[in-house]
C-alpha positions as CSV (number, residue, x, y, z in Angstrom):
1,M,7.7,5.4,-5.8
2,A,8.0,4.1,-2.2
3,S,11.5,2.9,-2.9
4,A,12.7,6.2,-4.3
5,L,11.1,8.1,-1.4
6,A,12.8,5.7,1.1
7,V,16.2,6.2,-0.5
8,L,15.7,10.0,-0.4
9,I,14.7,9.9,3.3
10,V,17.8,8.0,4.2
11,I,20.1,10.3,2.2
12,V,18.5,13.5,3.7
13,F,18.7,12.1,7.3
14,T,22.3,11.0,6.8
15,I,23.3,14.4,5.5
16,V,21.6,16.1,8.3
17,G,23.1,13.7,10.8
18,L,26.6,14.3,9.5
19,L,26.2,18.0,9.5
20,L,24.7,18.3,13.1
21,P,28.0,19.1,14.8
22,R,28.7,22.0,12.5
23,S,25.5,23.8,13.5
24,D,25.8,27.4,14.8
25,T,22.7,27.1,17.0
26,G,24.6,26.8,20.2
27,A,23.4,23.3,20.8
28,V,25.9,20.6,21.4
29,F,25.5,17.5,19.2
30,R,27.5,14.3,19.9
31,T,28.2,11.3,17.8
32,S,25.2,9.5,19.4
33,D,22.9,12.3,18.1
34,Q,24.3,11.8,14.6
35,V,23.7,8.1,14.8
36,A,20.2,8.6,16.2
37,M,19.4,11.0,13.3
38,I,20.6,8.4,10.7
39,L,18.7,5.6,12.4
40,L,15.6,7.8,12.5
41,G,15.9,8.2,8.7
42,V,16.3,4.4,8.3
43,L,13.1,3.8,10.4
44,L,11.1,6.4,8.5
45,A,12.3,4.8,5.2
46,G,11.2,1.4,6.4
47,A,7.8,2.8,7.3
48,T,7.6,4.3,3.8
49,M,8.3,0.9,2.3
50,L,5.1,-0.4,3.9
51,W,3.3,1.3,1.0
52,A,5.0,-1.1,-1.4
53,V,3.4,-4.1,0.4
54,P,-0.2,-4.1,-1.0
55,R,-1.0,-7.0,-3.2
56,V,-4.0,-8.7,-4.6
57,R,-4.2,-12.4,-5.7
58,A,-7.4,-13.8,-7.2
59,D,-8.4,-17.1,-8.7
60,A,-11.7,-18.9,-9.4
61,D,-12.2,-19.6,-5.7
62,G,-11.7,-16.2,-4.2
63,I,-9.5,-13.2,-3.7
64,R,-6.7,-12.5,-1.2
65,V,-6.1,-8.8,-0.5
66,R,-2.9,-7.7,1.4
67,N,-3.0,-4.0,2.4
68,V,-0.4,-2.1,4.3
69,L,-0.9,-3.8,7.7
70,T,-3.7,-6.3,7.1
71,S,-4.4,-9.3,4.9
72,R,-7.7,-11.0,4.2
73,R,-9.1,-13.7,2.0
74,F,-12.6,-13.7,0.6
75,A,-14.5,-16.4,-1.2
76,W,-16.2,-14.9,-4.3
77,R,-19.6,-15.8,-2.8
78,E,-18.8,-13.3,0.0
79,V,-18.2,-10.4,-2.5
80,L,-21.2,-8.6,-3.9
81,A,-19.1,-6.6,-6.4
82,V,-15.7,-5.2,-7.3
83,S,-16.0,-1.4,-7.6
84,F,-13.9,1.6,-8.2
85,P,-16.0,4.6,-7.3
86,D,-15.4,8.0,-9.0
87,G,-12.8,10.0,-7.1
88,A,-11.7,7.0,-5.0
89,A,-8.0,6.4,-4.6
90,F,-8.3,2.6,-4.4
91,A,-10.6,-0.2,-5.7
92,R,-12.8,-2.0,-3.2
93,L,-14.8,-5.1,-2.7
94,E,-18.4,-4.5,-1.9
95,L,-19.5,-6.8,0.9
96,P,-22.9,-7.6,2.5
97,D,-24.4,-5.2,5.1
98,D,-23.1,-2.1,3.3
99,E,-19.5,-2.9,4.1
100,Y,-16.5,-2.8,1.8
101,Y,-12.9,-3.8,1.9
102,T,-10.3,-1.5,0.3
103,V,-8.0,-3.1,-2.3
104,M,-4.9,-0.8,-2.0
105,A,-3.0,-2.7,-4.6
106,V,-5.3,-1.3,-7.3
107,Q,-4.8,2.5,-7.2
108,A,-6.2,5.3,-9.3
109,V,-2.7,6.6,-10.0
110,D,-2.0,3.4,-11.9
111,G,-4.3,4.5,-14.7
112,W,-4.9,1.9,-17.4
113,R,-3.3,-0.9,-15.2
114,A,-5.9,-0.2,-12.6
115,V,-8.7,-0.4,-15.2
116,T,-7.3,-3.7,-16.5
117,A,-7.0,-5.1,-12.9
118,V,-10.6,-4.2,-12.0
119,R,-11.9,-5.7,-15.2
120,A,-10.0,-8.9,-14.6
121,L,-11.3,-9.1,-11.0
122,R,-14.8,-8.4,-12.2
123,A,-14.5,-11.2,-14.8
124,L,-13.4,-13.7,-12.1
125,H,-16.2,-12.6,-9.8
126,R,-18.8,-12.9,-12.5
127,Q,-17.5,-16.3,-13.5
128,A,-17.5,-17.5,-9.9
129,W,-21.1,-16.4,-9.5
130,R,-22.2,-18.1,-12.7
131,D,-20.4,-21.3,-11.7
132,G,-22.1,-21.2,-8.3
133,Q,-25.6,-20.9,-9.8
134,E,-25.2,-24.0,-12.1
């Protein structure tokens, strides 16, 4: 979805940039204005692509969560639970002291894939806690 939106933004800004000199507003647009409009579209498309960056990788030792601008690794012993509260857009890791860390890679709009991902994360979490108590 982010890719499609990014392409649409570049197309729209390119069309607007190319049509600038034909405006009847009385303003004078030069080639530099057209280039700036197209570059602005490319920058906004790049910012839109940041939403395609979130990722989660988990194994028996812990979980690494990469969100839009941040990345963090947790050992399973640091995580109290993996939850997906009703009405929430993203899953989250419940941490000590009433804190939580959002897992943007697991989104409510993903439907059954989100359910499968949360179940798999919960199974890894549960297994790590069992192994740690033995």
